N, C-alpha and C positions, 0 to 999 in steps of 0.2 A: 593709153595714157601711162606713162612711165612715172613711177614715183621716184622723186630726188631726195626725200628724207621720210622718216617714219611716220610724220604727222600728216602727209599728203595721201590721197586716194590711191589704194593698190592697183595694180593691173588686174585684168579680169581673170576670173577663176574658171577652170574647166572641170566639169564633173563628168566621170566616165565610169563604165562597169569594170570591176576588177578582173582581170583575166585569170584563167584557172592557175596558171603558172606563178601567179602572185600571191595566192591565197595563204599559203604557209608563212610568208614573210609578214603579211599584213596581220594574220593571227598573233605572230610573235609580237610585233608592235603593239598590239591591242593588250595582249597579257602583261607586256612590260610597262605601259603608260595608263591604261584605264583603271580606275580604282575597283572595279568588279572583275577584272581580268577579261580573258578572250572567252571564257565560257565553252559549253559544247553546243554547237549548232544542231538544233532539233527540227525537223520539217523544213519548210520552205524559207530560204534566206537569199539577201542580195546584198553584196559588198559593193560599195561605190568609192572611188578614189577622187578626191578633190586636189587639183593641181593649179599651181600658179607658175606660170612660165615653164612648164614642164616639170617642176619640183613639186613632190607630194605635200600637202599642208594639212590635210584631214582625211579621215576614214569615216564613212557612213555604213552602218549596218542595218538593215531592215529585216524584219523577221514577222511571220504570219503568227497573229495571236490565236492560241487555242481557246476556242470559246465554249467547248463542250468536251468533257472527258468523262468515261465511266469506269470506275474502279469498284470491284466487288471485293471485300476483304473476307466475308464469311456470309453464310446464308446464300438465299437464291437471289438472281439478279434483280435488283430494284427493290428488294425487300430489306429492311433493316436487320441486324444479326439477332437482335433479340425479339424480332416479331413471332408471334404465336402461329401455330400451323393448326388448321381446323380439320 
C-alpha cells in the first residue's frame, strides 16, 4: 500500500542486519543523533537497519547485558579490602 499523504498508513518496513561495511557510517549517525552518542561496543552486539522502500529510517542496536562481573580493588579475591586475616 502506497501512502499518498502523511496521515495514511506507510508502506511496509524491512529490517535487516547491518553489513560490516556499513558499521562506521551507522556509528557516525548514532553519535550525531542519539542523546547518549554511539558509545563503545563491548561484548556481543547486533546492529539492524530498518528501511522503508530501501531508505533507512531507523537503526536498532542490541547488546548482551553483562550480568556478573568481578573486580577486585585490593585484598584477596572475594574478600573485602578491610577483612581481617586469621
